[in-house]
N, C-alpha and C positions, 0 to 999 in steps of 0.2 A: 877915507870917508866914502868915496864912490864904491870901493870894493865891498864895504860893509853893507851898503844899500843893495848891491847886486846879490850878495849872499842871502840877505833877508828876503829879497824878491823870489829867489829860487826856492827857498824853504817854504814860503807862503804858497807858491804855485804847486809844489809837491803835496802840501797838506790839503789843498783844495781838490786836487785830482784824486787823492786817496779817499777823501770824504765822499765824493760822488761816484767812485768806481764801483761796479757791480760784477759779481761772479757770473760767468756763463753757465746757464742751466740747460741741461738736455732732458726733455720730458719724453718718456716712452709710454705710448698708449698701450698698456698691457691688455686692455679689453679687446681692442682690435687685433692685437698680435695673437692673443689666445684663440680668437675666432678663426684666424687664418691657419693656425696650426691644428685646431680641433674641428675639422670639417664635419658637418652634420651629415649623417647617412640618410639618403633619400629613401623614404618608406614607400611601400607599394600601395596602390589603390586596389590591386588584385593579389590574391594569394593562390589562385588556381587558374589554369588555362586549358581549355579544350581546343585541340588542334586538328588540322587536316593537311596532309602532305600531297599536293596535286601531282608532283612529278613522279611519285612512286607508282602512279598508274601505269607508267611506261614499263615498270618491272612486274606488272601483274598484281599489284597490291592496292587494296582500298584501305589506306592507312589512317587510322584514327588515333590521335595522341592525347595524353592527359599529363599535365605537369602541375605539381603542388609544392609550395614552399614548405620546408620542414625546419628551417633555421634561418638566421639572418643571411647567411651566405650559401645555403644549400637547398636543393630541391630534388624530388624524385620525379623521374620522367618515364612514362609508360607508353607503349604502342600496342595496338591490337587491331585485328580486322581480317577479312577474308582475302584469299588469293585466287586468281584465275590463271590457269596455264594456257600456253599456246594461243595467245591473243593475236588475231590477224589484223592487218591494216586494210580493211575493205575486201579481203580475199577470203579463201576458205579458212574455217576456224580449226583445221586439223593439219597435221604434218604427216607426209608420206615419206617413209624411209627410202631413199633412192637405191640402197643396196638390198632392200627387201620390200619391193613395191606392194606386196599384199598386206603388210602391216600398217594400219592407220592409227595414228596417235591423236586422240581427241581431248578437248579441254575438259577440265574438272575443277571443282572447288577444293581449296585447302585453307590454310590460315597462317597468319604471321603474328608474332608476339615478341616484345622487347622490353627490357627494363634497364634503366640507367640512372646514375647519380650525377647531378650537375653542381659544380662549384663556381661561384661568381666572385673572382678575386679583387675586382676594382674597389677602391676605398669608399667612394661616394655613393654607392648604391647597394641595395639589398638584392637577394636572389630574385630571379625572373627579369632582371634588367641588365642589358648590355652584354659584355664579353663573358664567356664561360668555357670551361673544359669539362669533358664528360666521358667516363668509361661506360660502354654500352654492351650488353649481351643480347643478341638477337637470334631468334629461331624462326625459320620459314619453311613451310611445307607446301610443295607444289604437287598436286595429284594429277594424274592423267589416266585415261582409259585406252586400251588397245583393242582394235577390232580387226578381223580378217577381211581385207578388202575383196578377196576372191569369193567369200561367202561359204567356203568349205567348213570353216570352224564357226559355229553359231555362237559360242560363248565369248565373252569379253574378259580381259585381264586388267587388273588395276596396277598401274605403275606409280612411281613417286620419286621426288627429288627433295631431300632435306638439306638445309643449310644452317649450320650453327656457327655464327660469326661473333667475334669479339672486336669491337671498334673502340678507338680512342678519338673522340670528336672534339673539334674546336668550333665555337659558334658565337653568334651575336644576336641577341633578341632586342628588338626595338618596338616601342609603342607609338603607333601612328595616331591613336586616339586613346581615350581613357580605358576602353575595353577591347581594343583591336591591336593585335601584334603581328609582326613578321619575324620569323625565327630562321636565320640563315645558318647552315651547318655544313661541315665537311670533315672527313676523317679517314683513317686507314686502320688496318688490323689484319688478323689471320682468321681463317675459317676452315671447318671440317665439313665436306660435302659428301653425301651418299646418294646413290641413284639406283633405282630398280626399273628395268625395262623388259619388254617382251618382244619376241619376233617369232614368226612361223618357221617351221622346219619340217623336213620329211625324214621319217625313220622307217626302217624295214621291219615289219612285224607280221608274223603269221603268213609268210610268203607273199607279202604285199607292201607297197609303199603307202604310208598314211601320214597325214598332216597333223602336227602337234604344235603347241605353244612351248617355246623355250625361254627360260628366265635368265637374265644376266644382271649381276650386281657389281657395282663399282664404288670405291671409296677413295677420296683423295683430300689432301690439304692444300690450301693456296692462300696467297695474299689477297686481301679484299680492300675495297675502298667505297666510300659513299659520299654523296653531295646532294643537297636539296634545300627546299624552303618549306616551312610550315606556316600556315595561316591560323591565327589563334584568336579566340574569344575568351576574355578574362572575366573573373568575378571575384567579389570579396568573400569574407568569411560568412558562413551560413548562420 
């Protein structure tokens, strides 16, 4: 009899537990999960930036830049401006050749121009923001004038140095305010440089020694590098 009561009690307890038992439910918040996977790209307040590169003054360039967004991840970057050769640091603004003291090389105006494409690979931003890579083709002309310091030759000669460089730049553009940016860049590449110079010489003509200008031309290739900062002012669509 006691055994029967025990069996009945066990059966009743199992039935009660089964009646109140609940399955464990795991809820996945698919909305938040999707938002974490599909990150929204940050759009720009500016689609174009006018820039100035102050450290290029050390290389004789007054470098003005312009960058414009042309796609979500790409932009076109331009540089242009005048160049000034043989800039002194509070001393004379000309260079005297120590091997030919009578030839004086003086400063003259030239120009610089460059074009590049920028790709901004980071997921959360459009072009003109943060890290970028950029191939750049740059042409620079430095003009000079040569005078005869002895005064024997009254005419002057025009010399030049041209630099055609290809760079592969890495950079980071950050916005300190809505329309104010700092653009840090560095790169390396190869360049073709050509130079035309003049010096005075003496030649024997008509039974007498006379002074003349002699021209020399050189051309060479070399590895090149660049580094700098551009200060930018941005604006939206016109």
